[in-house]
Steps between C-alpha positions, in 0.01 A plus 500: 500500500585820690815525289297494175256761633790726591661449159170571325457819701850618405438423132163676502651806668777511240253476210270769644780748574676462165197474272259739667454835327696775666355849535632755254787702637556861421807538287763759555509782246759467223851632554449728199200706610478663157394160364169553681414755229634384160543775239289302251202498739549868579504580128187295440312653794584861409481454123849644449837334464729518802862386525626258764538672835806679624560358847640680801487482878204676661582682822401374842187683614620503863826398671534125555246411230559312176626662184277450201529480124414775254398389152475789252332425170535751214301511182688369201595745226286785624590866498256560786668369812243284675598243756356271759664448837444170680655499848484186715614402849509162672463530875590230757135411565144593402455681833817707443375587151158598635663723763723674243211534255296678768791722610583602144135558420501800733722680246259428212170643624225529412479148363245346270464135609504232230296202618576142394863567409761319706457518877462878485541764231438868429560779251690796644420865411742484203314188373785258567377158609630349828436130571589248770466126467652280768851621570532689171422869457506666161425826326411574136529852364448608140683822407383740367149408593191619321271335753172355380275210598657298215854559635379413852364168369826426315704560816264280704528225237880518510499483879264203486744318271783569746299379801408189305871411489545535875 
């Protein structure tokens, strides 16, 4: 009888551990960070057609930190050169990202905080948007910028789409 009880306990443990719902795990960001902001969504959000991004390596902000990715989107077939820069970094951990976000923020003061966007976000004096979510930090800058509340909302909406993918 003890043998059957032990066997039943093993079977029950197996069923519970394999069939029980597992908590959602945070996924790592994609290898192609530019895929976080597709040109089609950028075009839709800004109401203008943008080409696929030109990708390049973003410089390390400090020695011994991660390089990032620059994604430069240019308007299609437009004599007026207007572009959007999306720069993203993946740090080793959320705490490392938070530390770098705070250190870099000292260079972009005064800041205008943006509540409810990622883990922390702000507009800098040039109206570029800086966001941190988990171990990812990113920056969105529209050049040239004719800043208005409508443009601010568009940039926030774009950043919200990016954070939704993280």
